[in-house]
C-alpha positions, -999 to +999 in steps of 0.1 A: +061+065+305+066+089+280+038+105+253+036+091+221+040+119+192+018+128+166+039+112+140+033+079+162+003+078+158+001+082+123+000+053+099+003+051+061-028+035+042-024+019+008-055+020-016-062+004-055-081+021-077-104-010-091-111+008-124-074+016-131-062-018-122-053-040-148-039-071-130+002-068-139+004-077-098+037-056-092+023-047-060+014-080-047+050-092-061+070-066-048+053-062-013+036-096-006+031-084+027+005-054+021-009-067-009-025-103-023-044-109-055-080-120-058-091-151-081-083-131-112-053-117-106-061-085-094-045-063-064-060-065-032-045-045-003-047-066+030-058-050+062-021-046+077-009-016+094+018+003+075+040+031+099+051+061+086+093+044+085+078+027+059+059+052+039+091+053+015+095+016+006+048+020+006+054+053-024+082+034-042+060+001-051+029+029-055+054+043-082+063+007-098+022+003-107+023+009-144-014+025-141-008+045-114-035+026-097-018+026-063-021+056-042-009+061-006-030+080+026-019+092+060-043+086+082 
């Protein structure tokens, strides 16, 4: 049995600032595994785990938001 390292226990959490989101839809178009849309087109973060190995992709998706409404947090 091997011990888990700190990195293996960490994950990335995505958040959408609903005050900034205007519903462009880039988040759920680029990453439908992580984002969904509500009934009027605004992005919503799905309840999924994002591993540190996918952090770069998550950062790219956040950077693609024209309003800067997406942020990442390590948990």
